[in-house]
C-alpha positions, 0 to 999 in steps of 0.5 A: 500500500502506498501513502502520500503527503500533501502540502497546503495547496494539495500538491504531493510532496511525499510518497511512501511505498511501505507500511507506515510506522506508528508515529507516521500513522498517528501524525495524520500527515500521510494519506492512502494513495491511489496508484492511478492518481495522476498527481502520484505518478507525476510526483514519482516521475519528478523524483525519478528524474532528479535522482536518475543519472543513468541515460538508459533509465530515461527510456525504460518507461517508453520501452516498456510501452513498446514491449506491451504493444509488441506483445499485443501485436503478436497476440492479435496475429496469433503468433503467440497466445497470452497463456504462452507467457509466464503467469507473472508476465500475464499478471503484470500485463493485465494490471497495466491494461486495467490501470490504463483503462482506469486512466482513460476513463478519468481522462474522458472529460467530454464523455464521448463523441456526443454532439450537443 
């Protein structure tokens, strides 16, 4: 479970990916985080950019998306079956698909193609 800390403006200023200590839990400063929250993702990216000196790591997220797309193409063309992948890989892909679907629903501010 992740927890975040926000400043007075509501901006994310801290992120924990471990259980809270008794002191942290009693402080009331840490809130349960929604991993799909764009503010949480933006904070994690900012922290990663500051501490990341490896030039290859800058493209890791982009390459991960390319790999996902490649797997989808191979499945669509029946070159491989989803069940050919190890269970751990299947679970990760399903989790990412679900997260992307959740984010897409949140970003659908206009609610479709209805013309008013």
